[in-house]
N, C-alpha and C positions, 0 to 999 in steps of 0.2 A: 819592801812595804805592806805595812797592815792599811785596813781599805774593812771600811763597814759590807758589813759582808750583804749578799742578797738577799732582802724580803722572800723570793721564791724561792731559793733556794734556803733559806735557814726554816721555810714553813716546812719543807721535806722530810728539814734531821729532823722538825718537832715532831711533823708527825712519827715519823720512824722509831724516836725511842721510849715516840706516847703506844703504839701499835704493841710496843714491848711489854710496857704495863699494863695493856691492859687486854691481854688473851686472856677471855674469860672461861672459867667451866663450873660444874654444877654437881654440887655433889648430894644425894639424898640415901647415903648410909655409909659406913666405911668400914673401910676394902682393906684385906693388907699385899703390897706388892710385892710379890714373889721372885724369886730368882726367877725362878720359870717365865712367868710372863714378861722379863727384860729378854732374855733368853727368846721366846718367842719370837716376840717383831723384831730381833735386830737383824735377820736379814732384810730386813721389806727397807730398811732405811740404807741413808748415804749420807756421804761425809756433806749433800748442800743441803740437807734437811734446814728446812728456815722452821717448821712447825709441825709439831704432833697433836692431836687433841683427842683423847684416850674417852672411852662412854664403856660403864662397865652398865652390863643392859639386865644384869641379874640384881644390880642398887634401886635400879629404880622403882619406886611405889607413886605411880602416874596418882593414884587417892591422893595421896597425902598433896601432893603438890598442886594438886586446882582445889585442894581446902585450903593452904596456904593465900597462891591467887584469891580465891572468894574471900578470901580473907583484906586481901588490901583493894580493892575492887572495890569492898560494904566501908572502907576508910572515907575510899578515894573518891566518890561517884563523880557519875558524868556531871549527872543532877542533886539539885537541894531536892530533896527526900528523896532520893531511890533506891529500891529495897531490895534489890532481882541482886542476888551474893553473885551472880557471875551470868552471860549477856546468853541468850538463851540461846542465836547463832557454835556462842562454842564449843555446841554440847558433844554436836557431828565432828569437825577435826578430837575431839578429849577419844573421843567412841572410834576413830579409825588408828589414831596414835594406840590404843588401847592394841589394835587388832596386830599391828603392826610392834608389838612385845611381843604378842605371845608368839609369833612370825617368828623371831627370833630366838625367844628360848627355847623353841619348838622344834630346831634343832641341835642343839648348846652352842647357840652362840653365848660364850663368855663377853668378849670385849669388840666392840669396831674403832677405826685409830680412821681420824680424818688424818692425814698425810699432804703438808706441800715439801715441794723441792723444788732447787732452781738456782738462778742466781740474775740473772738480766728480766725473766718471764716465769715466775713456781707459778707450778704445775703442781694441779691436786689430785692426788687417787686414795682406795680407799683401802683400809686392809682387816676382813671381819676370822676375829679367832672361834674356833668352835671346839668343843667335846674330841678329845681324839676318837678316829673310831668315826663320826658321826658324817651325813649324807648332809652338807649342803644347799643343795639345785634347791632347793625352796625355796632361799631365800634372788636365787637369779631373775624372776621374771617384776620382781619390786626393785633392782638393782638397774633395771632394762628400760624399766620406767623413766630412769634419769634420759633428760633425752635436752641438747643443752643444739641451739639452730644458730644462730649466728654467729660465725667466721670468729667473732674475736675475743669471744666468751672460750670454744673448741679451745684458744689456744692454752688453757688452763685449766680448764673443768673439762673434759670425752670418756664415757667411760667407755672404749670401743670394744675393751677385753674385759668379761667378764666370767672365769674360772676358779675353780678348786684347784690347790695345790698341797694338798696333803694335810693341812688339819687349818690350810688359812684361805678363804674367799680376796678370791686380789677382785680389785674396779676399777680400770684408770687405763689408758693408754698403752697403744703396744711395747714401743719404745723405750715407757719405765719399766717395764716390768723383765725387760733383753737389758736392761741399765744393772741391774739386780743385779742382777745372776752374775756380775762379773768381782771376781773374785775380791778386787784390790779396792773396790767401793767404799769400805768404813765406816765408821759413821763421824754425825756429828756431833764438835766438841763440847765435853760435859755433858754428856750423853746418861749418862749412870749418873751423874751428876744431882740433873735439875727430874731426872728418873723418880729415883730417894724422896728429892723436893717437895715431889706433886702425889710423894705418897697419904695414902686415906681417905683416897676422893671416885666415888665412885666416879663423874668424868673429870680429868686432868689436862692443865694445855701444859703444852711447855714449850719454849721457841727457844731457837738460836741464831746464833751468827757465823757463819762457816767461814772457815778462811781464806775461802775464795773469795768474799761477802765484803772481808776482814783488808784486807788485800787492796781488792775496789776503792775501799776507803780513805784508806792511807794513802795512795798513791795521787786519787783527783783532787783532792782537800785541802790548802794551804793556810796555814796562819791567818786566821780573820777576825776580824770581835762579832762577841755575838754577842746585842746587847752591854751589857760595862765589863763582857772577860775574855778572854781568849780563845782560839780552839783549833786545831789543827784534826787532818787526818791520821794521827798515831790518837790522839786521846780520843777521837772518835772511838776508833775502832774499838778502847779500851774497856770503854762505858759499861758493853753491856756482854759478857760471853754466852751467859743467858739467860731464861724469865721462865718463871712458874707463875700457875695465878691455881687458885682452886677456893671453889663456894660450900659449904657445908651445907646442905636445906631439900627440904628441912627431916625433922623437928629442928635441928640444929640449923642458926642460919647465922654461918659466919663465914669472913669473905680474907681472905688474905695472899700480898701475892711478892715475890721475892728476887729481887734483881741481882743476876753475881759477875762483879767487873773484875779485871784483871787486876789491881790491886787496892789497898786503901783509899791512892792519893784518885783517882781512876771513877772511883765511888762518888766518893764528895763534888767530885767535880760536873756530873751526873747530877748530884740533884742541884746543884750552882744552876747547871740547868735547865730544870724544868723551873726549879724559883724562876727564874728571868722570863721562859712561855709564860709562865702566870700569869706573870705583872702583865707583859703586854697585851693577853687578851681582856688581862679589866683596866685595861686603857678603852677598849673598843666598847661604846657602846651600844653595839647590835649585841651581843652573847650576851649586858648586864639586861636588856631588855627581855632577851628570850629565856636567862636563865635566868630566874634574880638572885636562889641561892648557890652560884655559880661560889664567890668566891670562899665559902659552908662550904663545900664539899671538896675545894681543893685543901682545907686546912684534913681535912675530913679521909683523905686518897692519900695523899704526903709522905714520903715514905725515911723511916728515921735507920739514919749510916749506924753498922758495926761494920767493923773493920773493911771488907769488903765486898759487903752485900749491903742492898736496900731492900726495904719489906717496913709490911702495914698491914696489918690484921684491922678487921673489922666486922665490929661486934652486930647481933641481929639488932641490938639498938639503934646501931648508927645508922641502921641499911632502913630501915622503920622510919626513922626520924626524919630523915635526912634525902637517901638514897633510892627509896621507890618513890615516895612523891614525888620526884622528877623525872622518873624514867613515866610514871602515869602520866601526868603533864606531857609528856612532849609524846608521849602515844594519843593522849585526846586533843595532840596541839595538833599531830599527821591526819587524822580520823576528820578533825572538825577542816582543813585542807582537804583534801580527799573529796569531802560531798559539796565543801562549796562547788570545787570544780563541774560535779554528780547538777548539778543547783546551775554552774551558767550555761554546761551542753542543755540543760529545762530549757530554758525562760528560751535556745536559741531553737527548739523545736517549735519551741512556743511562738516564736515569729514564723517560722516557715510556717508552719498552721495557719496563722494570720491572716498572711499574706496569700497563699493557696483559699482562704475561707473568701477573702474580696476581691482574687482571681474568678473566684465560681459563680461570685453571684451579685455583678455589673459594678465593681467597688463600693461595694459596700460593705459598710468593718460591723464584726461580733459586732453585741451590745455587752457583749464577757466573757473572760475566757471560757465557762465551763460549754458556754456555746460553741464553740472552736473543738472541744471533746464531744458535742449534740451531735455534732455531723462528719463523724466517724475523723478530722481531719490529723487528728492526737487522741495518745489514751490518755482516761482520765486519772494516770498515776503522776504525770506531766505535770497533772495544777497546785498537789501541792508538795512545797521543797522539801526534803530533807534536814535543812537547818530547822526548822520545826520542833521537828518531837524531840533535838537536840535544846528548846528553849535557845535559842540564836536569831531565832527572825519573828517574823509574825506574818510569814508569805508573802507568794507576790500581789503586787499592785498593780493594777490595769489602769491608762492612761489615751487609751487608742480608740473606743467607741463612736468619735467625730472626726475619727480621722479621712480623706479621699486620696481618692488616687495624685491628684496631686503634689500630695505630699512627702509623697516616697520618695523626690529628689533632694530629702531635705532634712534637717539632725533630730530627727526624729524621736524623741522617748517611747516608746509604746506599753511595755513588763520592765519590772523596778524590782528591789528588792531592799529591804535594808539589813543591813548583822550585825549582830552584838561582833566587833572586831572597831579596835578603838581608830586602826590603820585608813585602815578603806573599807569602811564601812556598805557599801553603793554596788547594789549590780544590777545592770540597766540593760536592755533589749534594744534594739532602736534597726529601723523600719524597713532601713539598707536589709537586715538580720542578723548585722554584726554584736558582739557582746561585749560589755568591759566592764572589769573591778575598776570601781574608782572610789578616791579621796569625798571628806564630804564636803573642800570646795568643790572638783572638779565637777563633781552630783551641781551640786548649786548649781554655776556657770551654767551647763548642762543643759539645768532649767532655763535657765533666765536664754539660754537660745534658743529655747521650742518653745517658752510665751511667746519668744516674738517675733515667731515664724506666726506663733497661733495669732497674731492680731491681724500681721496681714493677712491671713488667708478666711481674716472675719473669725474667726474660731474663739471662743468663749479660754480665757488662761484657766490652767488647771495651777494647781500650789502642789508644792514636793509632797506635803503633806495630807 
């Protein structure tokens, strides 16, 4: 009996398919993929390999990449009138990356491969192919710097072994290295075809659905309804055999992805499910608010079906006009959220300094916020909100100069900040030390309670602004 698909299960399937479609790569030059390169990597993969990402070190032109991103940041600045092409703090990371590239090239490193293999818990390892006869030991310290302390993460990434084997440097777990020496380990289905499809990229990425994974899909998913369509484990297993994506960048900036299905019917079914998932996302108000151009993005990335393949190519104009503005908007929002967290932490420090000032001065409150820093209870840098520099805040406002010890048990606001955010535009620090991010209505109610307590204590009421 058919039943509506479980939403959680539905999400997993869609995320799984989307991940295959979104395996990304960047090319900074055209490079021929030779049989020699293919044969060099072949011993380092196995039938359960699910992803291979390749970086051709010699094709990276860091200056060209820097200039391209400078162009985007100039086109879409954080603040009106901003003229800096690239934030000054980015200079250090770019120089460090250039140093790493020089190190890789000095030992004759041709290609770096990041490989994930496994069924239930994919495990990551790194393989670096160097020029024949070269000694790559200079790279060992760099690879040994990658340490994962969290126990959960070590299940996926663990560079416990870094060694050179012939003309290859391996970094990963011992058991994976031993497994790779097995004579019957095989190669993932479609590996050679995917390799050819990803040809021409300084960085290319390939994803595979192993036979074991297909078997799991076939056995675990019965026929169920997905939106207006029915799908079963056999159909899901046939939708994706392998996938590639490559981005030419710069000076030519194009993105191409390709998904190979088992047959034309499976390719059409995959497109139907993808379209169904997009429709479902477009009904969610939150997604539309967070990504205003999400419908345009779907139109841009939706694949075309050609026989048993789904593919799509985005031109430089598409990326310039739609994709990069969305990425930069998301990056800017993440930066703003991070600074908001910093500001809340600073308000908490202000509250701590405020209470310490009162305790050391017989209950007398500081006349203004700078007085807390002047007495050594706070670093002066804490007096300025990090959101001010972004034009998102007018700074910290102080309303605690007339409070007394008797107020400590009451919900009194001492410091607050209004930020440029339509949903929750206020940060407030309370006398008991806690800090809240609040909507306009909740902040107004808090001020009303504050003023009600002021009347009881015969203190002057203070308006919001």
